[in-house]
C-alpha positions in Angstrom: 7.2 -175.2 80.7 3.7 -175.0 78.4 2.7 -178.6 79.0 2.9 -177.8 83.1 0.8 -174.8 81.9 -1.3 -176.6 80.2 -2.1 -179.1 82.7 -2.6 -176.9 85.6 -5.0 -174.5 83.8 -6.7 -177.9 82.4 -7.4 -179.0 86.1 -8.3 -175.0 87.7 -10.7 -175.9 84.8 -12.6 -179.1 85.5 -12.3 -178.0 88.9 -14.6 -174.7 88.2 -17.2 -177.2 85.9 -16.8 -179.7 88.8 -19.3 -177.4 90.9 -20.7 -174.6 88.6 -22.6 -172.1 91.4 -21.3 -169.9 93.9 -22.2 -167.9 97.0 -25.8 -165.7 97.8 -27.4 -163.7 100.4 -30.9 -164.0 100.9 -32.1 -161.1 100.7 -36.2 -161.1 101.4 -39.0 -163.7 99.9 -41.9 -165.4 101.4 -40.4 -169.1 101.8 -39.7 -168.5 105.8 -37.0 -171.4 106.1 -34.7 -169.0 105.5 -34.3 -165.2 107.3 -32.9 -162.8 104.8 -29.1 -162.5 105.4 -28.4 -165.5 105.6 -25.8 -167.5 103.2 -25.8 -169.4 101.1 -24.3 -171.1 98.2 -26.4 -171.1 94.1 -26.1 -174.7 92.7 -27.1 -174.3 89.2 -25.8 -178.1 87.9 -28.8 -180.0 89.4 -31.3 -180.8 85.7 -34.4 -180.8 87.6 -34.3 -177.7 90.2 -32.9 -174.8 91.3 -30.7 -175.0 94.5 -30.2 -172.5 97.4 -28.3 -174.3 100.1 -28.2 -172.5 103.3 -27.6 -173.2 107.0 -30.8 -173.7 107.8 -31.7 -175.3 105.1 -32.0 -176.4 101.7 -34.7 -174.6 98.4 -35.3 -177.1 95.4 -37.4 -175.0 92.7 -38.1 -177.0 89.6 -37.6 -174.6 86.7 -40.7 -175.7 85.3 -42.6 -174.4 88.3 -39.9 -170.5 88.0 -43.0 -167.8 86.1 -40.7 -165.1 86.9 -37.5 -164.1 87.1 -35.6 -161.0 87.2 -32.4 -159.3 87.4 -31.5 -156.7 88.9 -28.3 -153.6 89.4 -28.5 -151.2 92.7 -25.0 -149.5 91.3 -23.5 -147.1 94.0 -20.7 -144.4 93.8 -17.5 -144.9 95.8 -18.2 -141.8 97.5 -16.3 -142.3 101.5 -13.7 -143.4 99.6 -13.1 -140.7 97.6 -13.6 -138.5 100.6 -11.8 -140.2 103.1 -8.7 -140.9 100.4 -8.6 -139.7 95.8 -10.9 -137.5 94.6 -10.7 -139.9 92.4 -12.5 -143.2 93.4 -15.8 -141.0 92.5 -14.8 -142.7 89.0 -15.1 -146.3 90.7 -18.7 -147.9 91.6 -19.7 -150.9 93.5 -22.5 -152.7 92.4 -25.1 -155.1 94.4 -26.7 -158.0 92.2 -30.5 -159.7 92.6 -31.9 -162.1 91.3 -35.4 -162.6 92.1 -37.6 -165.8 91.4 -41.4 -166.4 91.4 -42.4 -169.3 91.3 -45.6 -172.1 92.7 -44.5 -174.3 96.1 -46.5 -178.1 95.5 -49.8 -176.5 97.0 -50.0 -174.4 94.8 -49.1 -170.6 96.8 -47.5 -168.2 94.3 -43.7 -168.0 96.3 -41.1 -165.1 96.0 -37.2 -166.0 96.6 -34.4 -163.2 96.3 -30.9 -163.5 96.5 -28.2 -161.5 96.4 -25.1 -162.8 93.6 -21.8 -163.0 93.6 -20.6 -161.2 90.6 -18.6 -164.0 89.3 -21.9 -166.2 88.8 -24.6 -163.9 87.5 -24.1 -164.0 84.1 -23.5 -168.2 84.5 -26.9 -168.2 86.6 -29.2 -166.1 84.0 -28.1 -167.9 81.7 -29.4 -172.0 83.3 -32.3 -170.3 84.9 -33.0 -168.9 81.4 -31.9 -172.3 79.0 -33.7 -174.7 81.6 -36.7 -172.4 82.4 -37.9 -171.8 79.5 -38.7 -168.3 80.6 -36.6 -165.5 79.6 -35.0 -162.8 82.7 -36.8 -159.5 83.1 -34.1 -156.5 83.3 -35.1 -153.9 86.3 -32.6 -151.6 84.9 -30.3 -150.2 81.8 -27.0 -151.5 83.4 -28.3 -155.3 84.6 -29.6 -155.9 80.5 -25.9 -154.9 79.1 -24.1 -156.4 82.2 -25.6 -159.9 81.5 -25.2 -159.7 77.4 -21.1 -158.1 78.4 -22.0 -154.4 77.0 
């Protein structure tokens, strides 16, 4: 039984390692091929560029062209659920995770991309960006710093 469990755990881990990245939504920026609200996928597995794949196309940002990495959160209380169901929901928080990348395009113009990341990929995406670009992440608030460092 433990062999079967170990084998299933190994298969699940290998499957997750084959496809690092996850869902994200474009919130804004200066890239004209991406519309606000467009859903896509962030890929951190490529060694030379940060990739955002959306239905309208793929945006590749070379790590050596990145000059700004910002991470922030929007934290809200679940007031509506507390009002409708139970006051206990006031103790719960809703978090949205935002990543801002500043970079220079092929023509040398400064560009920006703002993504809302899924909470499951925030730490791995920030770690990959820091390691591959050589830039440190700028945290927009104390909650973002605490979340990233695992505190």
